[in-house]
Biotite code that builds the C-alpha atoms (Angstrom):
import biotite.structure as struc

atoms = struc.array([
    struc.Atom([119.640, 127.963, 113.041], chain_id="A", res_id=1, res_name="PHE", atom_name="CA", element="C"),
    struc.Atom([117.211, 129.419, 110.549], chain_id="A", res_id=2, res_name="THR", atom_name="CA", element="C"),
    struc.Atom([113.501, 128.998, 111.360], chain_id="A", res_id=3, res_name="PRO", atom_name="CA", element="C"),
    struc.Atom([113.302, 126.304, 108.650], chain_id="A", res_id=4, res_name="THR", atom_name="CA", element="C"),
    struc.Atom([116.257, 124.411, 110.138], chain_id="A", res_id=5, res_name="GLN", atom_name="CA", element="C"),
    struc.Atom([114.685, 124.689, 113.579], chain_id="A", res_id=6, res_name="LYS", atom_name="CA", element="C"),
    struc.Atom([111.433, 123.220, 112.232], chain_id="A", res_id=7, res_name="GLN", atom_name="CA", element="C"),
    struc.Atom([113.396, 120.406, 110.592], chain_id="A", res_id=8, res_name="SER", atom_name="CA", element="C"),
    struc.Atom([115.254, 119.600, 113.802], chain_id="A", res_id=9, res_name="ILE", atom_name="CA", element="C"),
    struc.Atom([112.046, 119.502, 115.840], chain_id="A", res_id=10, res_name="ILE", atom_name="CA", element="C"),
    struc.Atom([110.313, 117.317, 113.249], chain_id="A", res_id=11, res_name="ALA", atom_name="CA", element="C"),
    struc.Atom([113.322, 114.985, 112.922], chain_id="A", res_id=12, res_name="PHE", atom_name="CA", element="C"),
    struc.Atom([113.681, 114.532, 116.683], chain_id="A", res_id=13, res_name="LEU", atom_name="CA", element="C"),
    struc.Atom([109.975, 113.920, 117.150], chain_id="A", res_id=14, res_name="THR", atom_name="CA", element="C"),
    struc.Atom([109.961, 111.364, 114.337], chain_id="A", res_id=15, res_name="ALA", atom_name="CA", element="C"),
    struc.Atom([113.038, 109.560, 115.705], chain_id="A", res_id=16, res_name="LYS", atom_name="CA", element="C"),
    struc.Atom([112.058, 109.551, 119.388], chain_id="A", res_id=17, res_name="MET", atom_name="CA", element="C"),
    struc.Atom([108.255, 109.249, 119.307], chain_id="A", res_id=18, res_name="TYR", atom_name="CA", element="C"),
    struc.Atom([106.931, 106.835, 116.681], chain_id="A", res_id=19, res_name="PRO", atom_name="CA", element="C"),
    struc.Atom([103.252, 107.606, 117.356], chain_id="A", res_id=20, res_name="ASP", atom_name="CA", element="C"),
    struc.Atom([103.474, 111.401, 117.539], chain_id="A", res_id=21, res_name="ALA", atom_name="CA", element="C"),
    struc.Atom([102.183, 113.436, 114.599], chain_id="A", res_id=22, res_name="PRO", atom_name="CA", element="C"),
    struc.Atom([104.153, 116.423, 113.342], chain_id="A", res_id=23, res_name="LEU", atom_name="CA", element="C"),
    struc.Atom([102.756, 119.956, 113.446], chain_id="A", res_id=24, res_name="PHE", atom_name="CA", element="C"),
    struc.Atom([103.532, 122.909, 111.168], chain_id="A", res_id=25, res_name="ALA", atom_name="CA", element="C"),
    struc.Atom([101.986, 126.258, 110.239], chain_id="A", res_id=26, res_name="PRO", atom_name="CA", element="C"),
    struc.Atom([100.680, 126.353, 106.675], chain_id="A", res_id=27, res_name="VAL", atom_name="CA", element="C"),
    struc.Atom([102.820, 129.325, 105.685], chain_id="A", res_id=28, res_name="ASN", atom_name="CA", element="C"),
    struc.Atom([105.983, 127.359, 106.547], chain_id="A", res_id=29, res_name="SER", atom_name="CA", element="C"),
    struc.Atom([105.085, 123.761, 105.865], chain_id="A", res_id=30, res_name="LEU", atom_name="CA", element="C"),
    struc.Atom([107.608, 122.317, 103.433], chain_id="A", res_id=31, res_name="LEU", atom_name="CA", element="C"),
    struc.Atom([110.465, 121.364, 105.786], chain_id="A", res_id=32, res_name="ALA", atom_name="CA", element="C"),
    struc.Atom([108.183, 119.536, 108.206], chain_id="A", res_id=33, res_name="THR", atom_name="CA", element="C"),
    struc.Atom([106.273, 117.954, 105.326], chain_id="A", res_id=34, res_name="SER", atom_name="CA", element="C"),
    struc.Atom([109.547, 116.585, 103.956], chain_id="A", res_id=35, res_name="TYR", atom_name="CA", element="C"),
    struc.Atom([110.367, 114.963, 107.329], chain_id="A", res_id=36, res_name="ILE", atom_name="CA", element="C"),
    struc.Atom([106.832, 113.597, 107.706], chain_id="A", res_id=37, res_name="SER", atom_name="CA", element="C"),
    struc.Atom([107.073, 111.964, 104.270], chain_id="A", res_id=38, res_name="ASP", atom_name="CA", element="C"),
    struc.Atom([110.507, 110.546, 104.991], chain_id="A", res_id=39, res_name="LYS", atom_name="CA", element="C"),
    struc.Atom([109.391, 108.978, 108.290], chain_id="A", res_id=40, res_name="PHE", atom_name="CA", element="C"),
    struc.Atom([105.809, 108.209, 107.200], chain_id="A", res_id=41, res_name="ASN", atom_name="CA", element="C"),
    struc.Atom([104.376, 110.457, 109.914], chain_id="A", res_id=42, res_name="LYS", atom_name="CA", element="C"),
    struc.Atom([100.983, 112.128, 110.079], chain_id="A", res_id=43, res_name="TYR", atom_name="CA", element="C"),
    struc.Atom([101.271, 115.883, 109.472], chain_id="A", res_id=44, res_name="LEU", atom_name="CA", element="C"),
    struc.Atom([98.869, 118.312, 111.139], chain_id="A", res_id=45, res_name="VAL", atom_name="CA", element="C"),
    struc.Atom([98.589, 121.519, 109.127], chain_id="A", res_id=46, res_name="LYS", atom_name="CA", element="C"),
    struc.Atom([97.914, 124.450, 111.450], chain_id="A", res_id=47, res_name="CYS", atom_name="CA", element="C"),
    struc.Atom([97.132, 128.134, 111.135], chain_id="A", res_id=48, res_name="GLY", atom_name="CA", element="C"),
    struc.Atom([100.013, 130.582, 110.881], chain_id="A", res_id=49, res_name="ASN", atom_name="CA", element="C"),
    struc.Atom([100.206, 131.797, 114.481], chain_id="A", res_id=50, res_name="ASN", atom_name="CA", element="C"),
    struc.Atom([101.905, 129.857, 117.268], chain_id="A", res_id=51, res_name="ILE", atom_name="CA", element="C"),
    struc.Atom([98.532, 129.946, 119.031], chain_id="A", res_id=52, res_name="GLY", atom_name="CA", element="C"),
    struc.Atom([96.995, 128.059, 116.096], chain_id="A", res_id=53, res_name="ASP", atom_name="CA", element="C"),
    struc.Atom([99.721, 125.410, 116.328], chain_id="A", res_id=54, res_name="VAL", atom_name="CA", element="C"),
    struc.Atom([99.243, 125.143, 120.096], chain_id="A", res_id=55, res_name="MET", atom_name="CA", element="C"),
    struc.Atom([95.476, 124.795, 119.657], chain_id="A", res_id=56, res_name="PHE", atom_name="CA", element="C"),
    struc.Atom([95.953, 121.802, 117.338], chain_id="A", res_id=57, res_name="GLU", atom_name="CA", element="C"),
    struc.Atom([98.585, 120.272, 119.635], chain_id="A", res_id=58, res_name="MET", atom_name="CA", element="C"),
    struc.Atom([96.324, 120.527, 122.683], chain_id="A", res_id=59, res_name="GLU", atom_name="CA", element="C"),
    struc.Atom([93.843, 118.203, 120.977], chain_id="A", res_id=60, res_name="LYS", atom_name="CA", element="C"),
    struc.Atom([96.517, 115.482, 120.770], chain_id="A", res_id=61, res_name="LEU", atom_name="CA", element="C"),
    struc.Atom([98.514, 116.171, 123.915], chain_id="A", res_id=62, res_name="MET", atom_name="CA", element="C"),
    struc.Atom([97.730, 112.649, 125.182], chain_id="A", res_id=63, res_name="HIS", atom_name="CA", element="C"),
    struc.Atom([100.028, 111.179, 122.503], chain_id="A", res_id=64, res_name="ILE", atom_name="CA", element="C"),
    struc.Atom([103.620, 110.768, 123.723], chain_id="A", res_id=65, res_name="PRO", atom_name="CA", element="C"),
    struc.Atom([105.908, 113.266, 121.995], chain_id="A", res_id=66, res_name="GLY", atom_name="CA", element="C"),
    struc.Atom([103.356, 115.989, 121.294], chain_id="A", res_id=67, res_name="VAL", atom_name="CA", element="C"),
    struc.Atom([104.179, 117.864, 124.512], chain_id="A", res_id=68, res_name="TYR", atom_name="CA", element="C"),
    struc.Atom([107.916, 117.519, 123.842], chain_id="A", res_id=69, res_name="THR", atom_name="CA", element="C"),
    struc.Atom([107.399, 118.916, 120.345], chain_id="A", res_id=70, res_name="GLN", atom_name="CA", element="C"),
    struc.Atom([105.382, 121.772, 121.839], chain_id="A", res_id=71, res_name="TYR", atom_name="CA", element="C"),
    struc.Atom([108.178, 122.571, 124.296], chain_id="A", res_id=72, res_name="LEU", atom_name="CA", element="C"),
    struc.Atom([110.852, 122.571, 121.590], chain_id="A", res_id=73, res_name="MET", atom_name="CA", element="C"),
    struc.Atom([108.726, 124.962, 119.489], chain_id="A", res_id=74, res_name="MET", atom_name="CA", element="C"),
    struc.Atom([108.042, 127.426, 122.291], chain_id="A", res_id=75, res_name="THR", atom_name="CA", element="C"),
    struc.Atom([111.008, 127.219, 124.690], chain_id="A", res_id=76, res_name="ASP", atom_name="CA", element="C"),
    struc.Atom([114.610, 127.930, 123.673], chain_id="A", res_id=77, res_name="ASP", atom_name="CA", element="C"),
    struc.Atom([116.084, 125.779, 126.460], chain_id="A", res_id=78, res_name="LEU", atom_name="CA", element="C"),
    struc.Atom([113.961, 122.799, 125.417], chain_id="A", res_id=79, res_name="ALA", atom_name="CA", element="C"),
    struc.Atom([115.100, 123.326, 121.823], chain_id="A", res_id=80, res_name="PHE", atom_name="CA", element="C"),
    struc.Atom([118.755, 123.486, 122.934], chain_id="A", res_id=81, res_name="ASP", atom_name="CA", element="C"),
    struc.Atom([118.307, 120.204, 124.794], chain_id="A", res_id=82, res_name="LEU", atom_name="CA", element="C"),
    struc.Atom([116.784, 118.772, 121.638], chain_id="A", res_id=83, res_name="GLY", atom_name="CA", element="C"),
    struc.Atom([119.870, 119.865, 119.682], chain_id="A", res_id=84, res_name="VAL", atom_name="CA", element="C"),
    struc.Atom([121.965, 117.797, 122.124], chain_id="A", res_id=85, res_name="CYS", atom_name="CA", element="C"),
    struc.Atom([119.802, 114.790, 121.201], chain_id="A", res_id=86, res_name="CYS", atom_name="CA", element="C"),
    struc.Atom([120.222, 115.638, 117.536], chain_id="A", res_id=87, res_name="LEU", atom_name="CA", element="C"),
    struc.Atom([124.004, 115.616, 117.931], chain_id="A", res_id=88, res_name="GLU", atom_name="CA", element="C"),
    struc.Atom([123.677, 112.145, 119.479], chain_id="A", res_id=89, res_name="HIS", atom_name="CA", element="C"),
    struc.Atom([121.636, 110.823, 116.542], chain_id="A", res_id=90, res_name="PHE", atom_name="CA", element="C"),
    struc.Atom([123.983, 112.343, 113.977], chain_id="A", res_id=91, res_name="LEU", atom_name="CA", element="C"),
    struc.Atom([127.116, 111.073, 115.733], chain_id="A", res_id=92, res_name="GLN", atom_name="CA", element="C"),
    struc.Atom([125.654, 107.580, 115.610], chain_id="A", res_id=93, res_name="LYS", atom_name="CA", element="C"),
    struc.Atom([125.470, 108.042, 111.854], chain_id="A", res_id=94, res_name="GLU", atom_name="CA", element="C"),
    struc.Atom([129.077, 109.355, 111.659], chain_id="A", res_id=95, res_name="SER", atom_name="CA", element="C"),
    struc.Atom([127.919, 112.906, 111.018], chain_id="A", res_id=96, res_name="ASN", atom_name="CA", element="C"),
    struc.Atom([127.854, 116.167, 112.901], chain_id="A", res_id=97, res_name="ASN", atom_name="CA", element="C"),
    struc.Atom([125.430, 118.982, 113.612], chain_id="A", res_id=98, res_name="ILE", atom_name="CA", element="C"),
    struc.Atom([126.341, 120.811, 110.397], chain_id="A", res_id=99, res_name="TYR", atom_name="CA", element="C"),
    struc.Atom([125.012, 118.037, 108.173], chain_id="A", res_id=100, res_name="THR", atom_name="CA", element="C"),
    struc.Atom([121.436, 119.028, 108.857], chain_id="A", res_id=101, res_name="ILE", atom_name="CA", element="C"),
    struc.Atom([120.822, 119.181, 105.100], chain_id="A", res_id=102, res_name="THR", atom_name="CA", element="C"),
    struc.Atom([121.137, 115.398, 105.068], chain_id="A", res_id=103, res_name="LYS", atom_name="CA", element="C"),
    struc.Atom([117.592, 115.099, 106.353], chain_id="A", res_id=104, res_name="PHE", atom_name="CA", element="C"),
    struc.Atom([116.160, 118.420, 105.234], chain_id="A", res_id=105, res_name="SER", atom_name="CA", element="C"),
    struc.Atom([117.146, 120.090, 101.956], chain_id="A", res_id=106, res_name="PRO", atom_name="CA", element="C"),
    struc.Atom([117.275, 123.864, 101.593], chain_id="A", res_id=107, res_name="LYS", atom_name="CA", element="C"),
    struc.Atom([113.865, 125.497, 101.351], chain_id="A", res_id=108, res_name="VAL", atom_name="CA", element="C"),
    struc.Atom([113.454, 128.610, 99.219], chain_id="A", res_id=109, res_name="TYR", atom_name="CA", element="C"),
    struc.Atom([110.848, 131.003, 100.592], chain_id="A", res_id=110, res_name="LYS", atom_name="CA", element="C"),
    struc.Atom([109.261, 133.995, 98.926], chain_id="A", res_id=111, res_name="LEU", atom_name="CA", element="C"),
    struc.Atom([106.708, 136.415, 100.342], chain_id="A", res_id=112, res_name="THR", atom_name="CA", element="C"),
    struc.Atom([104.559, 139.079, 98.765], chain_id="A", res_id=113, res_name="ALA", atom_name="CA", element="C"),
    struc.Atom([101.733, 141.379, 99.770], chain_id="A", res_id=114, res_name="THR", atom_name="CA", element="C"),
    struc.Atom([98.812, 142.555, 97.697], chain_id="A", res_id=115, res_name="ARG", atom_name="CA", element="C"),
    struc.Atom([96.486, 145.346, 98.755], chain_id="A", res_id=116, res_name="PHE", atom_name="CA", element="C"),
    struc.Atom([92.768, 145.220, 98.161], chain_id="A", res_id=117, res_name="ASN", atom_name="CA", element="C"),
    struc.Atom([90.743, 148.392, 98.609], chain_id="A", res_id=118, res_name="HIS", atom_name="CA", element="C"),
    struc.Atom([87.989, 147.725, 96.113], chain_id="A", res_id=119, res_name="PHE", atom_name="CA", element="C"),
    struc.Atom([86.584, 144.233, 96.469], chain_id="A", res_id=120, res_name="LYS", atom_name="CA", element="C"),
    struc.Atom([85.202, 142.035, 99.227], chain_id="A", res_id=121, res_name="ASN", atom_name="CA", element="C"),
    struc.Atom([88.097, 139.911, 100.497], chain_id="A", res_id=122, res_name="SER", atom_name="CA", element="C"),
    struc.Atom([85.917, 136.850, 101.135], chain_id="A", res_id=123, res_name="SER", atom_name="CA", element="C"),
    struc.Atom([84.803, 136.945, 97.495], chain_id="A", res_id=124, res_name="GLU", atom_name="CA", element="C"),
    struc.Atom([88.430, 137.073, 96.388], chain_id="A", res_id=125, res_name="ILE", atom_name="CA", element="C"),
    struc.Atom([89.258, 134.068, 98.610], chain_id="A", res_id=126, res_name="ILE", atom_name="CA", element="C"),
    struc.Atom([86.328, 132.134, 97.084], chain_id="A", res_id=127, res_name="LYS", atom_name="CA", element="C"),
    struc.Atom([87.457, 132.992, 93.571], chain_id="A", res_id=128, res_name="GLU", atom_name="CA", element="C"),
    struc.Atom([91.042, 132.002, 94.362], chain_id="A", res_id=129, res_name="LEU", atom_name="CA", element="C"),
    struc.Atom([89.863, 128.688, 95.728], chain_id="A", res_id=130, res_name="GLN", atom_name="CA", element="C"),
    struc.Atom([87.958, 128.015, 92.510], chain_id="A", res_id=131, res_name="LYS", atom_name="CA", element="C"),
    struc.Atom([90.947, 128.998, 90.369], chain_id="A", res_id=132, res_name="MET", atom_name="CA", element="C"),
    struc.Atom([93.514, 126.850, 92.158], chain_id="A", res_id=133, res_name="CYS", atom_name="CA", element="C"),
    struc.Atom([91.506, 124.138, 93.935], chain_id="A", res_id=134, res_name="SER", atom_name="CA", element="C"),
    struc.Atom([93.232, 124.974, 97.176], chain_id="A", res_id=135, res_name="GLY", atom_name="CA", element="C"),
    struc.Atom([92.624, 123.626, 100.652], chain_id="A", res_id=136, res_name="GLU", atom_name="CA", element="C"),
    struc.Atom([91.338, 126.172, 103.173], chain_id="A", res_id=137, res_name="ILE", atom_name="CA", element="C"),
    struc.Atom([93.406, 126.402, 106.371], chain_id="A", res_id=138, res_name="ILE", atom_name="CA", element="C"),
    struc.Atom([93.805, 129.931, 107.721], chain_id="A", res_id=139, res_name="ASP", atom_name="CA", element="C"),
    struc.Atom([93.604, 131.080, 104.106], chain_id="A", res_id=140, res_name="GLY", atom_name="CA", element="C"),
    struc.Atom([94.185, 129.025, 100.970], chain_id="A", res_id=141, res_name="ILE", atom_name="CA", element="C"),
    struc.Atom([96.877, 126.370, 100.635], chain_id="A", res_id=142, res_name="CYS", atom_name="CA", element="C"),
    struc.Atom([97.924, 125.594, 97.090], chain_id="A", res_id=143, res_name="VAL", atom_name="CA", element="C"),
    struc.Atom([100.232, 122.666, 96.438], chain_id="A", res_id=144, res_name="GLU", atom_name="CA", element="C"),
    struc.Atom([101.731, 121.054, 93.412], chain_id="A", res_id=145, res_name="ASN", atom_name="CA", element="C"),
    struc.Atom([104.622, 118.642, 93.028], chain_id="A", res_id=146, res_name="ASP", atom_name="CA", element="C"),
    struc.Atom([107.131, 121.512, 92.829], chain_id="A", res_id=147, res_name="ARG", atom_name="CA", element="C"),
    struc.Atom([106.022, 124.240, 95.260], chain_id="A", res_id=148, res_name="ALA", atom_name="CA", element="C"),
    struc.Atom([103.548, 125.207, 97.967], chain_id="A", res_id=149, res_name="ASP", atom_name="CA", element="C"),
    struc.Atom([101.769, 128.518, 98.433], chain_id="A", res_id=150, res_name="ALA", atom_name="CA", element="C"),
    struc.Atom([99.669, 129.909, 101.238], chain_id="A", res_id=151, res_name="HIS", atom_name="CA", element="C"),
    struc.Atom([97.489, 132.967, 100.738], chain_id="A", res_id=152, res_name="ILE", atom_name="CA", element="C"),
    struc.Atom([95.856, 134.645, 103.712], chain_id="A", res_id=153, res_name="SER", atom_name="CA", element="C"),
    struc.Atom([94.080, 137.877, 104.415], chain_id="A", res_id=154, res_name="CYS", atom_name="CA", element="C"),
    struc.Atom([94.947, 140.139, 107.335], chain_id="A", res_id=155, res_name="ASP", atom_name="CA", element="C"),
    struc.Atom([92.346, 141.041, 109.962], chain_id="A", res_id=156, res_name="GLU", atom_name="CA", element="C"),
    struc.Atom([91.330, 144.237, 108.136], chain_id="A", res_id=157, res_name="THR", atom_name="CA", element="C"),
    struc.Atom([90.557, 142.375, 104.925], chain_id="A", res_id=158, res_name="GLY", atom_name="CA", element="C"),
    struc.Atom([92.594, 144.892, 102.942], chain_id="A", res_id=159, res_name="ASN", atom_name="CA", element="C"),
    struc.Atom([95.886, 143.028, 102.672], chain_id="A", res_id=160, res_name="THR", atom_name="CA", element="C"),
    struc.Atom([96.655, 139.590, 101.301], chain_id="A", res_id=161, res_name="PHE", atom_name="CA", element="C"),
    struc.Atom([99.863, 137.887, 102.395], chain_id="A", res_id=162, res_name="ASN", atom_name="CA", element="C"),
    struc.Atom([101.367, 135.335, 100.033], chain_id="A", res_id=163, res_name="ILE", atom_name="CA", element="C"),
    struc.Atom([103.944, 132.757, 101.128], chain_id="A", res_id=164, res_name="TYR", atom_name="CA", element="C"),
    struc.Atom([105.614, 130.389, 98.673], chain_id="A", res_id=165, res_name="VAL", atom_name="CA", element="C"),
    struc.Atom([108.020, 127.552, 99.460], chain_id="A", res_id=166, res_name="GLU", atom_name="CA", element="C"),
    struc.Atom([109.943, 125.143, 97.278], chain_id="A", res_id=167, res_name="SER", atom_name="CA", element="C"),
    struc.Atom([113.118, 123.083, 97.282], chain_id="A", res_id=168, res_name="PHE", atom_name="CA", element="C"),
    struc.Atom([113.957, 124.887, 94.028], chain_id="A", res_id=169, res_name="SER", atom_name="CA", element="C"),
    struc.Atom([114.409, 128.640, 93.738], chain_id="A", res_id=170, res_name="GLU", atom_name="CA", element="C"),
    struc.Atom([113.123, 128.524, 90.163], chain_id="A", res_id=171, res_name="GLU", atom_name="CA", element="C"),
    struc.Atom([109.953, 126.649, 91.122], chain_id="A", res_id=172, res_name="TYR", atom_name="CA", element="C"),
    struc.Atom([109.324, 129.040, 94.004], chain_id="A", res_id=173, res_name="ALA", atom_name="CA", element="C"),
    struc.Atom([109.536, 131.996, 91.627], chain_id="A", res_id=174, res_name="LYS", atom_name="CA", element="C"),
    struc.Atom([107.251, 130.259, 89.110], chain_id="A", res_id=175, res_name="ASP", atom_name="CA", element="C"),
    struc.Atom([104.624, 129.567, 91.799], chain_id="A", res_id=176, res_name="MET", atom_name="CA", element="C"),
    struc.Atom([104.814, 133.155, 93.060], chain_id="A", res_id=177, res_name="MET", atom_name="CA", element="C"),
    struc.Atom([104.392, 134.465, 89.502], chain_id="A", res_id=178, res_name="ASP", atom_name="CA", element="C"),
    struc.Atom([101.335, 132.227, 89.026], chain_id="A", res_id=179, res_name="ASP", atom_name="CA", element="C"),
    struc.Atom([99.742, 133.403, 92.274], chain_id="A", res_id=180, res_name="VAL", atom_name="CA", element="C"),
    struc.Atom([100.438, 137.073, 91.541], chain_id="A", res_id=181, res_name="LEU", atom_name="CA", element="C"),
    struc.Atom([98.948, 136.641, 88.071], chain_id="A", res_id=182, res_name="GLU", atom_name="CA", element="C"),
    struc.Atom([95.762, 135.264, 89.639], chain_id="A", res_id=183, res_name="MET", atom_name="CA", element="C"),
    struc.Atom([95.631, 138.306, 91.922], chain_id="A", res_id=184, res_name="PHE", atom_name="CA", element="C"),
    struc.Atom([96.040, 140.649, 88.968], chain_id="A", res_id=185, res_name="GLU", atom_name="CA", element="C"),
    struc.Atom([93.001, 139.079, 87.336], chain_id="A", res_id=186, res_name="LYS", atom_name="CA", element="C"),
    struc.Atom([90.914, 139.215, 90.509], chain_id="A", res_id=187, res_name="LEU", atom_name="CA", element="C"),
    struc.Atom([91.844, 142.707, 91.678], chain_id="A", res_id=188, res_name="LEU", atom_name="CA", element="C"),
    struc.Atom([91.363, 144.504, 88.356], chain_id="A", res_id=189, res_name="THR", atom_name="CA", element="C"),
])
């Protein structure tokens, strides 16, 4: 499975088996889980990009049934494989098979880019970006519209910005990436 398919499977299983459990996803790869959370009317916890950030948010809600199971499926291959067995069960009940995963999670188009910054204060650039796009701050800036999502974060040195864009449409993903890169051109010149 691709990482996006894996996220979709984990979100789908959690939603089907644990009605009270929220879903967790890193902000640089949010769209697949967001789609499942919308479909099942589940609360979505947006986390930082590292697995440690996701685990930190999960630990706060570990008392809710299903959160620990979701954690195991994200971090342990055997637990994920067992989850896939459950997925096959759910899909067989619906007269489907494991290869119809797109039924509950459409293809996600992902683009990444990097921009280097050797001249300006990175925190000032983040502030300016937030003003320009009215983004939410979670481990960087999250920018969403009805067609695509973007996440912009700075590395630990402050010299490199990482840009992640996701959409269910390749065209919309490219448009969002072009918009973000255009904002960077204005800020870094």
